[in-house]
Structures are given as C-alpha cells and as structure tokens.
N, C-alpha and C positions, 0 to 999 in steps of 0.2 A: 328514426324520426328526427333525431337531433341534427344530423348532417343536412337533412332536407330543409329543416327550419332555417338554416343559415343561408339558403339559396333563395333569393327573392324572385328570380326570373322563372316563370312556369316552364318554359322550354328547357332551361338548364336542369330544373328538377326532374323533368321527364327523362332526360338523358341520363341523369344519375340513377334513376330507378331502372332504366333499361340496362345499364351496366350492372347493377346489382343482380338483376335476373340472369344475365348472361354469366356472371360469376358463378352462379349455382351450377351451370352446365360445364364449367371448366374441368371438373374432376371426372366427368363421364367419358367413357370410350367413344371415339368418333363414330363408331358403328351404331351407337345409341342415339345419335343426333339426327333428327329428321328436319331438313330445311324445306320451307315452303317452295322455294324456287326449284329444288331438286324434285319434289313431288310433282310439280307441274311439268317440268321438262321430261321426266321419266314416264309420264302418263300413268302414274300411280305405282310403278315398279319399285320405287324407293321404299315403299312400305314393306318390302321383303325383310327389312330389319325387324319387323314385328311379326310377320307371318310369311312363310315360304310361298304360300299361294299367290301372293302379290306379284311374283315373278311373271305370272301369266296375264296380268292386267294390261289393258290397252285402252285406258279411259281418256277421252278428250277433255283435258282440263285447260282452263284459261287463267292466265296470270291477271289478277285484279288490282295490282299495285297502281295502275293508272286509271282506275275507275273514276268516271266523271262525278260521282257522288262525293268524292273526297275534296277537301279544301286544298287545292293545289298551291295557293299562296302560303298556307300554313305548312304544307309539305316541303316547299322550297325553303322556307324560313328554318324549319327544324332540320332539314337536310344540311343546310349550310352550317348550322350550329353543331350538328353531329360531326361534320367533316373537320371542324376546328377543335373537337374534343378528343379525349382519350378515354378508353374504357374497354371492358372485357368483350364487348361486341365485335371489336376488330380482330379477335381470335377466330371469329366465325364468318365475318364478311370483310370485304376490302373497301377501301375508300373509293376505288375505281367503280365498284358496283353501285355505290351511292351516287357518284357523279354521273354514271350512265342513266340511272333512274331519273335523276334531276333533269338531264338533257332530254330524255324521252318525254317527261312531263311538259317541258318547255315546248317541244315540237308539237305535241298533241294540243296544247293550249293555243298555239299560234296558227293552227289549221283553221280555214274558214268554216 
C-alpha cells in the first residue's frame, strides 16, 4: 500500500499493481502459465496444462480484447503508459504485442 500511496496517477498505480501480480507468476514453470491469447488461438487446447482431455478440444473462441464495450480511449492511454513503463509483465508479453493491440483498436475505431 505504501508504494501505491506515493503514485498520484491512477493509471500509473494500475500498472504498478499489474506488475505486482505478474511478479507472483515469475517463479512458476512456464508450463503452468495459461495466457488468454494462447487459449483463444489454440481453441482451448492450451488447457491441456490442466487436463490432458483438453488436447481434443476444438472450441471456437473469440478474442474480446477489442470489444466495443471497452473504453478505447482509456485503453490507448493505458497502453501508451504501459509501453513507457517497466515491470514483470514484460516477461510474459512483448511491447510489440501491446503496440499491435493499440493499432488494431485504432483501426476498428476508425471504421465507418
């Protein structure tokens, strides 16, 4: 709580909390980490880390990162702050993945 109290910007505090959570995962073996994007792209097969039966899954899943219910202005603002920050999350995601998502959001927003 003390380090957070020193950060006046809400977005910066959220990024600090995000990094804190990702720090908890650093000690886990990579086979224990289930990423949302992998779950979607594998059609559920990545759940085989939990149960072998998932290898047979073929579920049509949709990435909802660009959902129109999200505040895209806020996502862009936080994405830009994230790109300028350091934290444990960069051990799991790349800056290019954030840049790609921001570009996709921009494209969707600018469609008629």
